[in-house]
N, C-alpha and C positions, 0 to 999 in steps of 0.2 A: 647378590651376585657380584663377582669381581668385575670391576669396570663400570658398574651400574651408576647412573646419575639420578639424583632426585630432581624432578622438574615440577614446575608450577604452571597451572593453567589459569588464565585471567578470568576473573568473575564478572568483568564488565569491560567495555571498550573505552570508557570515559577517561581512565588515568593516562592512556596514551595521548589523549588530546591535551591534558594539562602538561605533560612532559614536553610536548612540542609547542607549547604556547608561545614561548619567546621566538622560536623559529618562524612560526606563522605570522606573528606580528611584524617582525623585522623584514621578512621576505615579501609580504603582501601589502605592507604599509596601510594596514586597516585602521579604522577609527571606531571608537565606541559609539553605539553598541554594535557588536558583530557576533556571528556564530561560527563555530567549527563543528561539522557533523561527520560522523563515521559509521560505517556498517561493517560488522564482522562477527566472528565466532566468540562466544562467551560460554563459560562453564560454571555450573553450580553443583555442589555436593548435595543434591536433593535426596532426602530420606525417602520421601514418597512421591514417585512420579505417577502420572495418570491423566485421564481425560484425553486420550490419544496423544496429540503433540502439544497440548496446552502446557504441561509441566514436564520438562525433560532435563537431563543433566548437561546436554550439549545443545545449544540453540544459536540462532542468528539474531543479533541485536542491532538496532539502529538507535544511535544516541546523538544528541546535539548539546553542546555547552554554549550558552548564549551569554556573552560577557557584557556587563553593564556597569554603570556607576553606582556605587553604594547609595542607597536612598531611593533608587528607582525599582527596587526589588518587587514590590507589590504590583505595580502597574504592568511590569513585564511578565510576572507570573500569571496574572489574569489574562493577559494578551495571549500567551502561548498555550494556556489551558484551553481557551476558546478556539484558537487556531488548530490545535491538534484534534479537538472534538470535531471540528468542521472537516478536517482531512478525512477522518473515518467516514463521515457522512458522504463526502465526495466520491467515495469508493462504491456508493450505492447501498451501504449497510442501512437497514431500517432505522430511521432516526429515533423512533419510540423505544427501541431496544438499547439505545446508547445513553449514557449519563456521565456527568462529571460529579465526582464525590470528593469532598474535602476531607483530608485526614483529621482524625481527632488528635489531641495533643499527645496521648499515650501511644499513638501509632507512628509518630514522626521518628525518622532516623536521627542519630546523634548530630549529624551535620546539617540537618534541615530545620528551617524555622516555619515552613509551610509547604504543603504538598497537595496536589490533586491527582486523582486517578481517573482515566477514561475507562469506563467499564461497559461490558456488553452482557445482555441477559441471555445466557445459554440455557438449554433445557434444564440444567441443574442449578441455575441461579446466576446472579451477577458475578463476574470475575474481571480482573484487571487486564487491560490491553496495553496501557501506557501510563507511566508516571511522569508528572511535571512537578519539579521540586525547586524551591528556593534554597540553594546550597550556600548562599552567602559568599564569604571569602575563604571558607574553610579549606578547600582543596589546594588552591594556590599557596595559601599560607603554610600548609603542612609540607608541601613540596619545597618551599623556600627554607623552612626550618630544618628539614631532614637532609636536604641535598646541598644546601649552602648556595644554590644557584639563584641568581636574581631573576625573578619572574614578574617584574613590575611592568606597568604600562605608563609610558610617558604621555601625559595628557596635554597635547599642544593647545587645546582650547582653554586650558587653565594654567597658562604661563609655564608649561613644561613640567608641571608637578608630577612626581612619580607616585602612582597609586596601585593598589591591588584591586582589580575589578571583582565585583560580585558576580555570581553565576546563577542563571536559571537553566535547569537541565530538563530535557525531554528524553525519555528512555522507553523504547517500545520493542516488543518482540516480533520479529518478522513471522516466525512460525505461528504465533498466536493470531496475527493478523490474517494469515492465510486460512487458518482454521475457522476464524470468524466469518470470512467471506464465504466459505463453503457451507458452514452451518446456516448462515442467514439466507443463502441463495437456494438451498435445497427445498424442493417443493414436489409433493406427490399430488398431481392433478387427477383426482379420482374420477371427475366428470368425463375427462377425455382419456382416461386409462394411460397415463404417461408420467414419467419422472422428468422434472425440469430443473436445470440449474440456472436460476434467474440472476446471472451475473450482470453487473453493470457493464455496458459496452467498453468502458475504459479499461477494465481488467479481464474481459473475456479473451481467452486464447485466440479465438478466431472471431472476427466481426461479422463475416458473411460467408455462407457456403453456396457454391454454384453447382447445379445439377442439370444434365440433360434428362428429359423425361424418359426417353428411350435411347439406346445406343444405335440409332439408325436414322435414316432420312435427313442427314446433315445436322441433327441436333447437337451431337458431341462437338462438331466443328465450331458452331456458334457459341456453345457453352465454354469451350476451351479458350476461344478468343476473348470472351468476356472476362474469364478468370485471369488471363494473362494481362489484361488491361487494368484490372482492379488490384491485383496482388501486391503491387508496389506501393499503393496508397493505403490499402486496408489489409489486415491479416486475413487472407482469404483461403478457403479450403475447397478443393474440387473432388467430387465423389460421383462414381457411376455404379456403385455396387448395390444390388438389391432393389426392392420396390421403392417408389417415391415416398411412401408412408414410412418405411423403415429408415430411409435416409433422413427424413424429418425427425424421427424419434432419436436417432443417434446424435443429431445436432442439438436437440433439446437437452439431452443428458450432458452434452459437452459444454453447454452454456452459450452457444452461438446465437446472437440476437436475431439475425436475419438469414433467410434462405431465398435463393433465386432459382427459379426453374425455367429452363428453355423447353417449350412444348410446340405442338403443331401450330398454334396461333402465332408463335414467334416467327415461324417461317413465312407467314402470310402478311403480318403487319409490323414486324420487328418490335413487338412488346414482349415482356417477360412477366412472370408471376413473382411478386415480392411478398414473402410471408414473414409475419412478426411472430417471434417465439412465444411471447407471453400472452398476447391476445388472440393468436391464431388468425388474425385478420390477413386477408390476401388482397393485394391490389395489382393492377396491370400498370407497368411502367415501361416507357419507351427505352430501348437500348441506349439511345443518346442521352437519356436523363438519369440513368441508373446511378452514376457516380454522384451527381448532385443530390438526388433523393437520399442516398445513403448518408451523405455528409449532414444533411438536414436532420435526419432521424437520429443519427448517433449524437449529433450536437444537442438535440432537444432533451436528451436523457442525461446531460451533464449537470 
């Protein structure tokens, strides 16, 4: 068409980091080792998309380029491989379903001398969530050669010597991480006839839901006041619709770890029922102690 332009979509966020290397170094006065991280859209011309949002042509990518001195590549590759595996575990993903897999020599990209994948065991088998690669000095060297721009690092710890740092890269898909969280958390509790999203409290959309048992006798007033007191510290949800059983089930499906119910006993002794999503255990907690107990219970699951 007349006036049409050919445009290109970036296949990764990493190259934007390398282009801005000199700007970051000079403006932030960083010292090796240091990292530059970025999150944004990336695009791939995937021939076969599939497995819901696992493999798509447009996706959200989070990458970090960690700049180091040449010769320290192996120790930092091992360090970041373990750190990234631990990060996925910290989200509450089942540790037994996660693994670190080292690439075989014939799997390595042309710029990489070593690489690990963090993989998760989906119902269809293990698949990659994140790659951790030793990219050496390849990227900065290529940018220097093709652009003519000086992208060196002045090593003040080594008499001001100009060096090209090596790089360890971590590259993860946000969409794949979300899919993993949902797949890992989904549970059909046949014994109690319910569907539960067993999300870790750190990633649950709501940490606690507050209900009045009935919309009368002053219960909504107490429940609303409790909700207003908690919602600025915890992501809280207030619900009055339907039976208490249905409200519990809705929160189970949404992944809310804890539910608090204001009932008749609350009006007598100022205690509420605190229900645990996974165990279904219910305990009585004083209104004055609710915030502290929630902090302890959420903290224990970290």
